[in-house]
LUMLUMDREN-2810 file (N, C-alpha, C; in Angstrom, 1 decimal):
<atoms>
<atom><aa>M</aa><ch>A</ch><at>N</at><xx>9.8</xx><yy>-27.6</yy><zz>46.7</zz></atom>
<atom><aa>M</aa><ch>A</ch><at>CA</at><xx>9.2</xx><yy>-26.8</yy><zz>45.7</zz></atom>
<atom><aa>M</aa><ch>A</ch><at>C</at><xx>10.3</xx><yy>-26.1</yy><zz>44.9</zz></atom>
<atom><aa>A</aa><ch>A</ch><at>N</at><xx>10.2</xx><yy>-26.1</yy><zz>43.6</zz></atom>
<atom><aa>A</aa><ch>A</ch><at>CA</at><xx>11.2</xx><yy>-25.5</yy><zz>42.8</zz></atom>
<atom><aa>A</aa><ch>A</ch><at>C</at><xx>10.9</xx><yy>-24.0</yy><zz>42.6</zz></atom>
<atom><aa>T</aa><ch>A</ch><at>N</at><xx>12.0</xx><yy>-23.2</yy><zz>42.6</zz></atom>
<atom><aa>T</aa><ch>A</ch><at>CA</at><xx>11.8</xx><yy>-21.8</yy><zz>42.3</zz></atom>
<atom><aa>T</aa><ch>A</ch><at>C</at><xx>12.5</xx><yy>-21.5</yy><zz>41.0</zz></atom>
<atom><aa>S</aa><ch>A</ch><at>N</at><xx>12.1</xx><yy>-20.4</yy><zz>40.4</zz></atom>
<atom><aa>S</aa><ch>A</ch><at>CA</at><xx>12.6</xx><yy>-20.0</yy><zz>39.1</zz></atom>
<atom><aa>S</aa><ch>A</ch><at>C</at><xx>13.9</xx><yy>-19.2</yy><zz>39.3</zz></atom>
<atom><aa>T</aa><ch>A</ch><at>N</at><xx>14.9</xx><yy>-19.4</yy><zz>38.5</zz></atom>
<atom><aa>T</aa><ch>A</ch><at>CA</at><xx>16.1</xx><yy>-18.7</yy><zz>38.6</zz></atom>
<atom><aa>T</aa><ch>A</ch><at>C</at><xx>16.2</xx><yy>-17.6</yy><zz>37.5</zz></atom>
<atom><aa>A</aa><ch>A</ch><at>N</at><xx>15.2</xx><yy>-17.6</yy><zz>36.6</zz></atom>
<atom><aa>A</aa><ch>A</ch><at>CA</at><xx>15.2</xx><yy>-16.6</yy><zz>35.6</zz></atom>
<atom><aa>A</aa><ch>A</ch><at>C</at><xx>14.9</xx><yy>-15.2</yy><zz>36.2</zz></atom>
<atom><aa>P</aa><ch>A</ch><at>N</at><xx>15.6</xx><yy>-14.2</yy><zz>35.7</zz></atom>
<atom><aa>P</aa><ch>A</ch><at>CA</at><xx>15.4</xx><yy>-12.8</yy><zz>36.2</zz></atom>
<atom><aa>P</aa><ch>A</ch><at>C</at><xx>14.0</xx><yy>-12.3</yy><zz>35.7</zz></atom>
<atom><aa>R</aa><ch>A</ch><at>N</at><xx>13.4</xx><yy>-11.5</yy><zz>36.6</zz></atom>
<atom><aa>R</aa><ch>A</ch><at>CA</at><xx>12.1</xx><yy>-10.9</yy><zz>36.2</zz></atom>
<atom><aa>R</aa><ch>A</ch><at>C</at><xx>12.3</xx><yy>-9.9</yy><zz>35.1</zz></atom>
<atom><aa>Q</aa><ch>A</ch><at>N</at><xx>11.3</xx><yy>-9.9</yy><zz>34.2</zz></atom>
<atom><aa>Q</aa><ch>A</ch><at>CA</at><xx>11.3</xx><yy>-8.9</yy><zz>33.1</zz></atom>
<atom><aa>Q</aa><ch>A</ch><at>C</at><xx>11.0</xx><yy>-7.5</yy><zz>33.6</zz></atom>
<atom><aa>A</aa><ch>A</ch><at>N</at><xx>11.8</xx><yy>-6.6</yy><zz>33.1</zz></atom>
<atom><aa>A</aa><ch>A</ch><at>CA</at><xx>11.5</xx><yy>-5.2</yy><zz>33.5</zz></atom>
<atom><aa>A</aa><ch>A</ch><at>C</at><xx>10.3</xx><yy>-4.7</yy><zz>32.9</zz></atom>
<atom><aa>A</aa><ch>A</ch><at>N</at><xx>9.6</xx><yy>-3.7</yy><zz>33.5</zz></atom>
<atom><aa>A</aa><ch>A</ch><at>CA</at><xx>8.4</xx><yy>-3.1</yy><zz>33.0</zz></atom>
<atom><aa>A</aa><ch>A</ch><at>C</at><xx>8.8</xx><yy>-2.4</yy><zz>31.7</zz></atom>
<atom><aa>R</aa><ch>A</ch><at>N</at><xx>7.9</xx><yy>-2.5</yy><zz>30.7</zz></atom>
<atom><aa>R</aa><ch>A</ch><at>CA</at><xx>8.1</xx><yy>-1.9</yy><zz>29.4</zz></atom>
<atom><aa>R</aa><ch>A</ch><at>C</at><xx>8.0</xx><yy>-0.4</yy><zz>29.5</zz></atom>
<atom><aa>T</aa><ch>A</ch><at>N</at><xx>8.9</xx><yy>0.3</yy><zz>28.9</zz></atom>
<atom><aa>T</aa><ch>A</ch><at>CA</at><xx>8.9</xx><yy>1.7</yy><zz>28.9</zz></atom>
<atom><aa>T</aa><ch>A</ch><at>C</at><xx>8.7</xx><yy>2.2</yy><zz>27.4</zz></atom>
<atom><aa>G</aa><ch>A</ch><at>N</at><xx>8.2</xx><yy>3.4</yy><zz>27.3</zz></atom>
<atom><aa>G</aa><ch>A</ch><at>CA</at><xx>8.0</xx><yy>3.9</yy><zz>25.9</zz></atom>
<atom><aa>G</aa><ch>A</ch><at>C</at><xx>6.6</xx><yy>4.0</yy><zz>25.6</zz></atom>
<atom><aa>P</aa><ch>A</ch><at>N</at><xx>6.3</xx><yy>4.2</yy><zz>24.3</zz></atom>
<atom><aa>P</aa><ch>A</ch><at>CA</at><xx>4.9</xx><yy>4.3</yy><zz>23.9</zz></atom>
<atom><aa>P</aa><ch>A</ch><at>C</at><xx>4.2</xx><yy>3.0</yy><zz>23.9</zz></atom>
<atom><aa>P</aa><ch>A</ch><at>N</at><xx>2.9</xx><yy>3.0</yy><zz>24.1</zz></atom>
<atom><aa>P</aa><ch>A</ch><at>CA</at><xx>2.1</xx><yy>1.8</yy><zz>24.2</zz></atom>
<atom><aa>P</aa><ch>A</ch><at>C</at><xx>2.1</xx><yy>1.1</yy><zz>22.9</zz></atom>
<atom><aa>S</aa><ch>A</ch><at>N</at><xx>1.9</xx><yy>-0.2</yy><zz>22.9</zz></atom>
<atom><aa>S</aa><ch>A</ch><at>CA</at><xx>2.0</xx><yy>-1.1</yy><zz>21.7</zz></atom>
<atom><aa>S</aa><ch>A</ch><at>C</at><xx>0.9</xx><yy>-0.7</yy><zz>20.7</zz></atom>
<atom><aa>I</aa><ch>A</ch><at>N</at><xx>-0.3</xx><yy>-0.3</yy><zz>21.2</zz></atom>
<atom><aa>I</aa><ch>A</ch><at>CA</at><xx>-1.4</xx><yy>0.0</yy><zz>20.3</zz></atom>
<atom><aa>I</aa><ch>A</ch><at>C</at><xx>-1.0</xx><yy>1.2</yy><zz>19.4</zz></atom>
<atom><aa>L</aa><ch>A</ch><at>N</at><xx>-0.3</xx><yy>2.2</yy><zz>20.0</zz></atom>
<atom><aa>L</aa><ch>A</ch><at>CA</at><xx>0.2</xx><yy>3.3</yy><zz>19.3</zz></atom>
<atom><aa>L</aa><ch>A</ch><at>C</at><xx>1.2</xx><yy>2.9</yy><zz>18.2</zz></atom>
<atom><aa>L</aa><ch>A</ch><at>N</at><xx>2.1</xx><yy>2.0</yy><zz>18.5</zz></atom>
<atom><aa>L</aa><ch>A</ch><at>CA</at><xx>3.0</xx><yy>1.6</yy><zz>17.6</zz></atom>
<atom><aa>L</aa><ch>A</ch><at>C</at><xx>2.4</xx><yy>0.8</yy><zz>16.4</zz></atom>
<atom><aa>K</aa><ch>A</ch><at>N</at><xx>1.4</xx><yy>0.0</yy><zz>16.8</zz></atom>
<atom><aa>K</aa><ch>A</ch><at>CA</at><xx>0.7</xx><yy>-0.7</yy><zz>15.7</zz></atom>
<atom><aa>K</aa><ch>A</ch><at>C</at><xx>-0.1</xx><yy>0.2</yy><zz>14.8</zz></atom>
<atom><aa>T</aa><ch>A</ch><at>N</at><xx>-0.7</xx><yy>1.2</yy><zz>15.4</zz></atom>
<atom><aa>T</aa><ch>A</ch><at>CA</at><xx>-1.4</xx><yy>2.2</yy><zz>14.6</zz></atom>
<atom><aa>T</aa><ch>A</ch><at>C</at><xx>-0.5</xx><yy>3.0</yy><zz>13.7</zz></atom>
<atom><aa>V</aa><ch>A</ch><at>N</at><xx>0.7</xx><yy>3.3</yy><zz>14.1</zz></atom>
<atom><aa>V</aa><ch>A</ch><at>CA</at><xx>1.7</xx><yy>4.0</yy><zz>13.3</zz></atom>
<atom><aa>V</aa><ch>A</ch><at>C</at><xx>2.1</xx><yy>3.1</yy><zz>12.1</zz></atom>
<atom><aa>V</aa><ch>A</ch><at>N</at><xx>2.3</xx><yy>1.8</yy><zz>12.4</zz></atom>
<atom><aa>V</aa><ch>A</ch><at>CA</at><xx>2.7</xx><yy>0.9</yy><zz>11.4</zz></atom>
<atom><aa>V</aa><ch>A</ch><at>C</at><xx>1.5</xx><yy>0.7</yy><zz>10.3</zz></atom>
<atom><aa>A</aa><ch>A</ch><at>N</at><xx>0.3</xx><yy>0.7</yy><zz>10.8</zz></atom>
<atom><aa>A</aa><ch>A</ch><at>CA</at><xx>-0.8</xx><yy>0.5</yy><zz>9.9</zz></atom>
<atom><aa>A</aa><ch>A</ch><at>C</at><xx>-1.0</xx><yy>1.7</yy><zz>9.0</zz></atom>
<atom><aa>V</aa><ch>A</ch><at>N</at><xx>-0.9</xx><yy>2.9</yy><zz>9.6</zz></atom>
<atom><aa>V</aa><ch>A</ch><at>CA</at><xx>-1.1</xx><yy>4.2</yy><zz>8.8</zz></atom>
<atom><aa>V</aa><ch>A</ch><at>C</at><xx>0.0</xx><yy>4.3</yy><zz>7.8</zz></atom>
<atom><aa>T</aa><ch>A</ch><at>N</at><xx>1.3</xx><yy>4.1</yy><zz>8.2</zz></atom>
<atom><aa>T</aa><ch>A</ch><at>CA</at><xx>2.4</xx><yy>4.2</yy><zz>7.2</zz></atom>
<atom><aa>T</aa><ch>A</ch><at>C</at><xx>2.3</xx><yy>3.1</yy><zz>6.1</zz></atom>
<atom><aa>G</aa><ch>A</ch><at>N</at><xx>1.7</xx><yy>2.0</yy><zz>6.5</zz></atom>
<atom><aa>G</aa><ch>A</ch><at>CA</at><xx>1.5</xx><yy>0.9</yy><zz>5.5</zz></atom>
<atom><aa>G</aa><ch>A</ch><at>C</at><xx>0.5</xx><yy>1.3</yy><zz>4.4</zz></atom>
<atom><aa>L</aa><ch>A</ch><at>N</at><xx>-0.6</xx><yy>2.0</yy><zz>4.9</zz></atom>
<atom><aa>L</aa><ch>A</ch><at>CA</at><xx>-1.6</xx><yy>2.5</yy><zz>4.0</zz></atom>
<atom><aa>L</aa><ch>A</ch><at>C</at><xx>-1.1</xx><yy>3.6</yy><zz>3.1</zz></atom>
<atom><aa>L</aa><ch>A</ch><at>N</at><xx>-0.3</xx><yy>4.5</yy><zz>3.7</zz></atom>
<atom><aa>L</aa><ch>A</ch><at>CA</at><xx>0.3</xx><yy>5.5</yy><zz>2.9</zz></atom>
<atom><aa>L</aa><ch>A</ch><at>C</at><xx>1.3</xx><yy>4.9</yy><zz>1.8</zz></atom>
<atom><aa>F</aa><ch>A</ch><at>N</at><xx>2.0</xx><yy>3.9</yy><zz>2.2</zz></atom>
<atom><aa>F</aa><ch>A</ch><at>CA</at><xx>2.9</xx><yy>3.3</yy><zz>1.2</zz></atom>
<atom><aa>F</aa><ch>A</ch><at>C</at><xx>2.1</xx><yy>2.6</yy><zz>0.1</zz></atom>
<atom><aa>V</aa><ch>A</ch><at>N</at><xx>1.0</xx><yy>1.9</yy><zz>0.4</zz></atom>
<atom><aa>V</aa><ch>A</ch><at>CA</at><xx>0.2</xx><yy>1.3</yy><zz>-0.6</zz></atom>
<atom><aa>V</aa><ch>A</ch><at>C</at><xx>-0.4</xx><yy>2.4</yy><zz>-1.6</zz></atom>
<atom><aa>G</aa><ch>A</ch><at>N</at><xx>-0.8</xx><yy>3.5</yy><zz>-1.0</zz></atom>
<atom><aa>G</aa><ch>A</ch><at>CA</at><xx>-1.3</xx><yy>4.6</yy><zz>-1.8</zz></atom>
<atom><aa>G</aa><ch>A</ch><at>C</at><xx>-0.2</xx><yy>5.2</yy><zz>-2.7</zz></atom>
<atom><aa>F</aa><ch>A</ch><at>N</at><xx>1.0</xx><yy>5.3</yy><zz>-2.2</zz></atom>
<atom><aa>F</aa><ch>A</ch><at>CA</at><xx>2.1</xx><yy>5.8</yy><zz>-3.0</zz></atom>
<atom><aa>F</aa><ch>A</ch><at>C</at><xx>2.4</xx><yy>4.8</yy><zz>-4.1</zz></atom>
<atom><aa>L</aa><ch>A</ch><at>N</at><xx>2.4</xx><yy>3.5</yy><zz>-3.9</zz></atom>
<atom><aa>L</aa><ch>A</ch><at>CA</at><xx>2.6</xx><yy>2.6</yy><zz>-4.9</zz></atom>
<atom><aa>L</aa><ch>A</ch><at>C</at><xx>1.5</xx><yy>2.6</yy><zz>-6.0</zz></atom>
<atom><aa>L</aa><ch>A</ch><at>N</at><xx>0.3</xx><yy>2.7</yy><zz>-5.6</zz></atom>
<atom><aa>L</aa><ch>A</ch><at>CA</at><xx>-0.8</xx><yy>2.8</yy><zz>-6.6</zz></atom>
<atom><aa>L</aa><ch>A</ch><at>C</at><xx>-0.7</xx><yy>4.0</yy><zz>-7.5</zz></atom>
<atom><aa>V</aa><ch>A</ch><at>N</at><xx>-0.4</xx><yy>5.2</yy><zz>-6.9</zz></atom>
<atom><aa>V</aa><ch>A</ch><at>CA</at><xx>-0.3</xx><yy>6.4</yy><zz>-7.6</zz></atom>
<atom><aa>V</aa><ch>A</ch><at>C</at><xx>0.9</xx><yy>6.3</yy><zz>-8.6</zz></atom>
<atom><aa>H</aa><ch>A</ch><at>N</at><xx>2.0</xx><yy>5.8</yy><zz>-8.2</zz></atom>
<atom><aa>H</aa><ch>A</ch><at>CA</at><xx>3.1</xx><yy>5.7</yy><zz>-9.1</zz></atom>
<atom><aa>H</aa><ch>A</ch><at>C</at><xx>2.9</xx><yy>4.6</yy><zz>-10.2</zz></atom>
<atom><aa>M</aa><ch>A</ch><at>N</at><xx>2.2</xx><yy>3.5</yy><zz>-9.8</zz></atom>
<atom><aa>M</aa><ch>A</ch><at>CA</at><xx>1.9</xx><yy>2.5</yy><zz>-10.9</zz></atom>
<atom><aa>M</aa><ch>A</ch><at>C</at><xx>1.0</xx><yy>3.1</yy><zz>-11.9</zz></atom>
<atom><aa>Y</aa><ch>A</ch><at>N</at><xx>0.0</xx><yy>3.9</yy><zz>-11.5</zz></atom>
<atom><aa>Y</aa><ch>A</ch><at>CA</at><xx>-0.9</xx><yy>4.6</yy><zz>-12.5</zz></atom>
<atom><aa>Y</aa><ch>A</ch><at>C</at><xx>-0.1</xx><yy>5.6</yy><zz>-13.3</zz></atom>
<atom><aa>G</aa><ch>A</ch><at>N</at><xx>0.8</xx><yy>6.3</yy><zz>-12.7</zz></atom>
<atom><aa>G</aa><ch>A</ch><at>CA</at><xx>1.7</xx><yy>7.3</yy><zz>-13.5</zz></atom>
<atom><aa>G</aa><ch>A</ch><at>C</at><xx>2.5</xx><yy>6.6</yy><zz>-14.5</zz></atom>
<atom><aa>N</aa><ch>A</ch><at>N</at><xx>3.1</xx><yy>5.5</yy><zz>-14.1</zz></atom>
<atom><aa>N</aa><ch>A</ch><at>CA</at><xx>4.0</xx><yy>4.7</yy><zz>-15.0</zz></atom>
<atom><aa>N</aa><ch>A</ch><at>C</at><xx>3.2</xx><yy>4.1</yy><zz>-16.2</zz></atom>
<atom><aa>L</aa><ch>A</ch><at>N</at><xx>2.0</xx><yy>3.6</yy><zz>-15.9</zz></atom>
<atom><aa>L</aa><ch>A</ch><at>CA</at><xx>1.2</xx><yy>3.1</yy><zz>-16.9</zz></atom>
<atom><aa>L</aa><ch>A</ch><at>C</at><xx>0.7</xx><yy>4.2</yy><zz>-17.9</zz></atom>
<atom><aa>M</aa><ch>A</ch><at>N</at><xx>0.5</xx><yy>5.4</yy><zz>-17.4</zz></atom>
<atom><aa>M</aa><ch>A</ch><at>CA</at><xx>0.1</xx><yy>6.5</yy><zz>-18.3</zz></atom>
<atom><aa>M</aa><ch>A</ch><at>C</at><xx>1.3</xx><yy>6.9</yy><zz>-19.2</zz></atom>
<atom><aa>I</aa><ch>A</ch><at>N</at><xx>2.5</xx><yy>6.8</yy><zz>-18.7</zz></atom>
<atom><aa>I</aa><ch>A</ch><at>CA</at><xx>3.7</xx><yy>7.1</yy><zz>-19.4</zz></atom>
<atom><aa>I</aa><ch>A</ch><at>C</at><xx>3.9</xx><yy>6.1</yy><zz>-20.5</zz></atom>
<atom><aa>L</aa><ch>A</ch><at>N</at><xx>3.7</xx><yy>4.8</yy><zz>-20.2</zz></atom>
<atom><aa>L</aa><ch>A</ch><at>CA</at><xx>3.9</xx><yy>3.7</yy><zz>-21.1</zz></atom>
<atom><aa>L</aa><ch>A</ch><at>C</at><xx>2.8</xx><yy>3.7</yy><zz>-22.2</zz></atom>
<atom><aa>A</aa><ch>A</ch><at>N</at><xx>1.5</xx><yy>4.0</yy><zz>-21.8</zz></atom>
<atom><aa>A</aa><ch>A</ch><at>CA</at><xx>0.4</xx><yy>3.9</yy><zz>-22.7</zz></atom>
<atom><aa>A</aa><ch>A</ch><at>C</at><xx>0.3</xx><yy>5.1</yy><zz>-23.6</zz></atom>
<atom><aa>G</aa><ch>A</ch><at>N</at><xx>0.8</xx><yy>6.3</yy><zz>-23.1</zz></atom>
<atom><aa>G</aa><ch>A</ch><at>CA</at><xx>0.7</xx><yy>7.5</yy><zz>-23.8</zz></atom>
<atom><aa>G</aa><ch>A</ch><at>C</at><xx>-0.5</xx><yy>8.3</yy><zz>-23.4</zz></atom>
<atom><aa>P</aa><ch>A</ch><at>N</at><xx>-0.5</xx><yy>9.6</yy><zz>-23.7</zz></atom>
<atom><aa>P</aa><ch>A</ch><at>CA</at><xx>-1.6</xx><yy>10.4</yy><zz>-23.3</zz></atom>
<atom><aa>P</aa><ch>A</ch><at>C</at><xx>-3.0</xx><yy>10.1</yy><zz>-23.9</zz></atom>
<atom><aa>E</aa><ch>A</ch><at>N</at><xx>-3.0</xx><yy>9.5</yy><zz>-25.1</zz></atom>
<atom><aa>E</aa><ch>A</ch><at>CA</at><xx>-4.3</xx><yy>9.2</yy><zz>-25.7</zz></atom>
<atom><aa>E</aa><ch>A</ch><at>C</at><xx>-5.0</xx><yy>8.0</yy><zz>-25.1</zz></atom>
<atom><aa>A</aa><ch>A</ch><at>N</at><xx>-4.3</xx><yy>7.3</yy><zz>-24.3</zz></atom>
<atom><aa>A</aa><ch>A</ch><at>CA</at><xx>-4.9</xx><yy>6.1</yy><zz>-23.7</zz></atom>
<atom><aa>A</aa><ch>A</ch><at>C</at><xx>-5.9</xx><yy>6.5</yy><zz>-22.6</zz></atom>
<atom><aa>S</aa><ch>A</ch><at>N</at><xx>-5.8</xx><yy>7.6</yy><zz>-22.0</zz></atom>
<atom><aa>S</aa><ch>A</ch><at>CA</at><xx>-6.7</xx><yy>8.0</yy><zz>-20.9</zz></atom>
<atom><aa>S</aa><ch>A</ch><at>C</at><xx>-7.8</xx><yy>8.8</yy><zz>-21.4</zz></atom>
<atom><aa>T</aa><ch>A</ch><at>N</at><xx>-7.7</xx><yy>9.3</yy><zz>-22.7</zz></atom>
<atom><aa>T</aa><ch>A</ch><at>CA</at><xx>-8.8</xx><yy>10.2</yy><zz>-23.2</zz></atom>
<atom><aa>T</aa><ch>A</ch><at>C</at><xx>-9.6</xx><yy>9.6</yy><zz>-24.3</zz></atom>
<atom><aa>S</aa><ch>A</ch><at>N</at><xx>-9.1</xx><yy>8.5</yy><zz>-24.9</zz></atom>
<atom><aa>S</aa><ch>A</ch><at>CA</at><xx>-9.9</xx><yy>7.8</yy><zz>-26.0</zz></atom>
<atom><aa>S</aa><ch>A</ch><at>C</at><xx>-11.0</xx><yy>6.9</yy><zz>-25.5</zz></atom>
<atom><aa>T</aa><ch>A</ch><at>N</at><xx>-11.9</xx><yy>6.7</yy><zz>-26.4</zz></atom>
<atom><aa>T</aa><ch>A</ch><at>CA</at><xx>-13.0</xx><yy>5.7</yy><zz>-26.1</zz></atom>
<atom><aa>T</aa><ch>A</ch><at>C</at><xx>-12.5</xx><yy>4.3</yy><zz>-26.3</zz></atom>
<atom><aa>P</aa><ch>A</ch><at>N</at><xx>-13.1</xx><yy>3.4</yy><zz>-25.6</zz></atom>
<atom><aa>P</aa><ch>A</ch><at>CA</at><xx>-12.6</xx><yy>2.0</yy><zz>-25.8</zz></atom>
<atom><aa>P</aa><ch>A</ch><at>C</at><xx>-12.9</xx><yy>1.5</yy><zz>-27.2</zz></atom>
<atom><aa>T</aa><ch>A</ch><at>N</at><xx>-12.0</xx><yy>0.7</yy><zz>-27.7</zz></atom>
<atom><aa>T</aa><ch>A</ch><at>CA</at><xx>-12.2</xx><yy>0.1</yy><zz>-29.0</zz></atom>
<atom><aa>T</aa><ch>A</ch><at>C</at><xx>-12.7</xx><yy>-1.4</yy><zz>-28.9</zz></atom>
<atom><aa>T</aa><ch>A</ch><at>N</at><xx>-13.3</xx><yy>-1.8</yy><zz>-30.0</zz></atom>
<atom><aa>T</aa><ch>A</ch><at>CA</at><xx>-13.7</xx><yy>-3.2</yy><zz>-30.0</zz></atom>
<atom><aa>T</aa><ch>A</ch><at>C</at><xx>-12.6</xx><yy>-4.1</yy><zz>-30.7</zz></atom>
<atom><aa>C</aa><ch>A</ch><at>N</at><xx>-12.8</xx><yy>-5.4</yy><zz>-30.6</zz></atom>
<atom><aa>C</aa><ch>A</ch><at>CA</at><xx>-11.8</xx><yy>-6.3</yy><zz>-31.2</zz></atom>
<atom><aa>C</aa><ch>A</ch><at>C</at><xx>-12.0</xx><yy>-6.4</yy><zz>-32.7</zz></atom>
<atom><aa>G</aa><ch>A</ch><at>N</at><xx>-13.1</xx><yy>-5.9</yy><zz>-33.3</zz></atom>
<atom><aa>G</aa><ch>A</ch><at>CA</at><xx>-13.4</xx><yy>-6.1</yy><zz>-34.7</zz></atom>
<atom><aa>G</aa><ch>A</ch><at>C</at><xx>-13.2</xx><yy>-4.8</yy><zz>-35.4</zz></atom>
<atom><aa>P</aa><ch>A</ch><at>N</at><xx>-13.4</xx><yy>-4.9</yy><zz>-36.7</zz></atom>
<atom><aa>P</aa><ch>A</ch><at>CA</at><xx>-13.2</xx><yy>-3.6</yy><zz>-37.5</zz></atom>
<atom><aa>P</aa><ch>A</ch><at>C</at><xx>-14.3</xx><yy>-2.6</yy><zz>-37.1</zz></atom>
<atom><aa>S</aa><ch>A</ch><at>N</at><xx>-14.0</xx><yy>-1.4</yy><zz>-37.1</zz></atom>
<atom><aa>S</aa><ch>A</ch><at>CA</at><xx>-15.0</xx><yy>-0.4</yy><zz>-36.8</zz></atom>
<atom><aa>S</aa><ch>A</ch><at>C</at><xx>-15.9</xx><yy>-0.1</yy><zz>-38.0</zz></atom>
<atom><aa>V</aa><ch>A</ch><at>N</at><xx>-17.2</xx><yy>0.0</yy><zz>-37.8</zz></atom>
<atom><aa>V</aa><ch>A</ch><at>CA</at><xx>-18.1</xx><yy>0.3</yy><zz>-38.9</zz></atom>
<atom><aa>V</aa><ch>A</ch><at>C</at><xx>-18.6</xx><yy>1.7</yy><zz>-38.7</zz></atom>
<atom><aa>S</aa><ch>A</ch><at>N</at><xx>-18.4</xx><yy>2.6</yy><zz>-39.7</zz></atom>
<atom><aa>S</aa><ch>A</ch><at>CA</at><xx>-19.0</xx><yy>3.9</yy><zz>-39.6</zz></atom>
<atom><aa>S</aa><ch>A</ch><at>C</at><xx>-20.0</xx><yy>4.1</yy><zz>-40.6</zz></atom>
<atom><aa>R</aa><ch>A</ch><at>N</at><xx>-21.1</xx><yy>4.7</yy><zz>-40.3</zz></atom>
<atom><aa>R</aa><ch>A</ch><at>CA</at><xx>-22.2</xx><yy>4.9</yy><zz>-41.2</zz></atom>
<atom><aa>R</aa><ch>A</ch><at>C</at><xx>-22.5</xx><yy>6.3</yy><zz>-41.4</zz></atom>
</atoms>
């Protein structure tokens, strides 16, 4: 019968893996939120302040009566 010569793995120490995965998930969500807020801010800077307060325009000439 053959026996294994590989050393046994030591018991894992430190925080449980579910805690580490939760930390990674939460920080990922915070990072996505950070990106969305900054993308919105950059778009408002590029479009100007009137872009967020004006009414939508149509593609044709406006008709006023």
